[in-house]
Phi, psi and omega in degrees: 000128181296144181284136179252138184241159179293142190288331185278002170237136182294147178302325180297315181293321179299317179293318179295315182296325184281321189258327192238348185299312181297321180293317181295315180297316180297317181296317179293322179295317179295317179297322179295316181293310185294308181291327178294314178299314179296316182292317180289327175295316178298313180297317182295318178295319180292319181292324178294317178297320179294321178294321179293324181290328181267009180293137180305137183291329183275352180275147179293128180271128176236136180298128180266134179274123183282136178257100184280000175285342180298313177300322180295315180298316180293324178297317179295328179288345177299327182290342175261001179058029178239024176209162179092005181269352182295126179206076180223190183294333179272347180227077182297136181274170178206169186291333177293320178294323178298316179296318181296318179296316181294318180292325177294319178294318178295321178298317179298317181294318182294312182294315181295323178295319179297319180293316182296316180295322179295318179295316178299321178300314181291319182293320181292330180273353183294315180301319180292328178291325182282338183242015184294134178217158176055036177263187182237131181247130176246117179265103181109125180245058173267208182296318181288316178299321179294320179294320176299316179299315181294324176296319179292324177296320177297334178271359181076025183247020186294332182282355177255010186257134171239129181251127175255116182230132184280334185264109180291345180265010179300123184293346182269356182297314181293324177297317179296320177298319179296331178283348179108358180284153175267133185253132171241112179273110183178174181275122182286354175270359182253147183293327184299320180295321181286332175294318179293323179275354183052048184297325181296341179259008182280162175270325180218144177230125177252116181260101188228042172291164184284351184245128181296321179297319178295320180298317178293326177294324177295317179299317179297321179295319179294320178296319178295319179295321181292326178292324181280331186233048183297330181291339181284343181275156172279185181290337179281144179282154177281122180266119184242130177243114185249130180269131175242116186289327179285113185299315180295319179295321179297319179295321180289324185281334187304317179296327181288341179287349177297334178296313178283334180294329178267006181290144178290344183269317182202159175246139183238131176234132179266136175224155181227122187299312178301317181293319178297317179293323179293317178297318179294322179295318181292314185287328185259328186254319186267332184299323177299338181261012179292156180301135179263330181255171183291328185259005178275146180230133176270136181236109179243143181244128177255116178265110184099142183229052173276207182298318180291319179296319178295321179294322177295318180295325180289334179285000000 
């Protein structure tokens, strides 16, 4: 699936920042240090030799001890752009210094541009974050959450998606950002994460963390928030879809969700991926091969009796 990028940043800059920014910054920093040390050492040695040559002949000559910390100090000052400009008869220039000066200036421009663009990016997106309504919240960016995101991207609704993920090292976070989704790194069982995602103002919430207990805790937290802040909601109820990985538990829990389904604050529906996939497989793939006559018998073989096999057998 082709990657979709946010409209307020050019595709070229997004690609450059993701793939080459770190390499360019590192290369410019190394070039500044290496060429700066070499150039200032060369300059310092040449200027010292020049001073010795122009020393008055009648004055007593004393050996001067060279301080090689001066080139190091001047090289470090290149990163502040307040050193390396000396270019007179007492400070002869050289090609290494020219490269160091240019790389230091380029490094400053690249880093400052990256910071400015990042700040502009955040500031421009702030009003929409504060007033976002009728969006879609996905709690958990695992296999199911990623599939939901891709389905929404296929429908062209990626800019209305907010993903709440507890693990900041999740490898799919950057992919989700590239698709246009907004990422909130935080615990979906905590109120602070839902405040940042404005979950109470969402149209749909998919709770698809990998743990059934955590998913039920998220539903309970949302119900508590809605009871305390009912005035913050619109007239429409919050629709919550909670995934229960245990097929038997999902079947047992589904009738009890009618209590929350009839709640004035939100409606809750339980779904189970293996069972949903099994029902779809039976209705779309196997049903055409069902027995047509009274004496006909259908014979199907299930290889494996995991979650999917059990769901197929139950259908």
